[in-house]
C-alpha positions as CSV (number, residue, x, y, z in Angstrom):
1,X,80.0,50.8,-15.7
2,X,77.1,52.3,-16.5
3,X,74.6,50.5,-19.2
4,X,73.7,52.7,-22.8
5,X,69.9,53.2,-22.1
6,X,68.5,53.2,-25.4
7,X,71.7,50.5,-27.1
8,X,70.0,48.0,-24.3
9,X,65.9,48.8,-25.5
10,X,66.8,48.5,-28.8
11,X,68.9,45.1,-28.3
12,X,65.9,43.9,-27.0
13,X,63.7,45.3,-29.3
14,X,65.6,43.7,-32.1
15,X,66.0,39.9,-30.1
16,X,62.1,39.9,-29.9
17,X,61.4,40.8,-33.3
18,X,63.9,37.7,-34.3
19,X,62.1,35.5,-31.7
20,X,58.4,36.8,-32.7
21,X,59.0,35.6,-36.5
22,X,60.4,32.1,-35.0
23,X,58.0,31.2,-33.2
24,X,55.4,32.3,-34.9
25,X,56.8,29.9,-37.9
26,X,57.2,27.4,-35.7
27,X,53.2,27.9,-34.5
28,X,52.6,28.1,-38.2
29,X,54.2,24.8,-39.2
30,X,54.0,22.8,-36.1
31,X,50.8,24.2,-34.3
32,X,50.2,20.8,-32.2
33,X,53.5,20.5,-31.0
34,X,53.5,24.2,-29.8
35,X,50.2,24.2,-28.1
36,X,51.4,21.2,-26.1
37,X,54.5,23.2,-25.5
38,X,52.7,26.4,-24.5
39,X,50.3,24.3,-22.0
40,X,53.5,22.8,-20.2
41,X,55.2,26.3,-20.0
42,X,51.9,28.0,-18.5
43,X,51.4,25.0,-16.4
44,X,47.9,24.3,-17.9
45,X,45.9,22.1,-20.4
46,X,45.7,23.4,-23.6
47,X,44.3,20.6,-24.8
48,X,41.4,21.7,-27.5
49,X,42.7,24.6,-27.7
50,X,43.4,25.9,-31.8
51,X,45.9,28.2,-32.9
52,X,44.7,30.8,-35.5
53,X,47.5,32.7,-36.9
54,X,46.5,35.3,-39.0
55,X,48.6,38.6,-40.3
56,X,46.9,41.1,-38.4
57,X,47.8,39.1,-35.4
58,X,50.7,38.6,-35.8
59,X,51.8,42.5,-36.6
60,X,49.8,43.3,-33.6
61,X,52.1,40.7,-31.4
62,X,54.5,41.7,-32.9
63,X,54.4,45.9,-32.3
64,X,53.3,45.1,-28.6
65,X,55.5,42.8,-27.6
66,X,58.5,44.9,-29.5
67,X,57.5,47.7,-27.7
68,X,57.2,46.0,-24.0
69,X,60.5,44.7,-24.6
70,X,62.3,48.2,-25.5
71,X,60.9,49.3,-22.6
72,X,61.9,46.8,-20.6
73,X,65.1,47.2,-21.6
74,X,65.2,50.7,-20.7
75,X,63.8,50.4,-17.6
76,X,66.9,47.7,-16.3
77,X,69.2,49.7,-17.9
78,X,67.8,52.9,-16.0
79,X,67.4,51.1,-13.0
80,X,70.7,49.1,-13.3
81,X,72.3,52.5,-13.4
82,X,70.3,53.7,-10.5
83,X,71.3,51.1,-8.3
84,X,75.1,50.9,-9.6
85,X,76.6,53.7,-8.3
86,X,78.8,56.3,-10.2
87,X,81.8,53.6,-11.1
88,X,83.1,54.0,-14.7
89,X,84.9,51.4,-14.4
C-alpha cells in the first residue's frame, strides 16, 4: 500500500492547526500551568519564565508549525513509499 503524500501532508497540517489553537488557548487561560508543563516536557526549569502571547507571535508560530508539519508528512509518506516496495495491497 502506498501513502498519498499530499493527503498525509495536508492531514498533518490540519491536525497541527487544531493543536496550535488548543495549545495557544491553554497558554492564555493557564499560563502558569502551561509553563510548568513545558518545563517538564523540556526537562528544564521554567521557573521565572513568562509567557508572552501576541497576535503576531500566534500567527507566525501557526504558519511555521503548519509548514513544518506538512513537510514532515510529505517526507514521511515519500520515505514510506520508497522503502515499502511496489505492493499495492
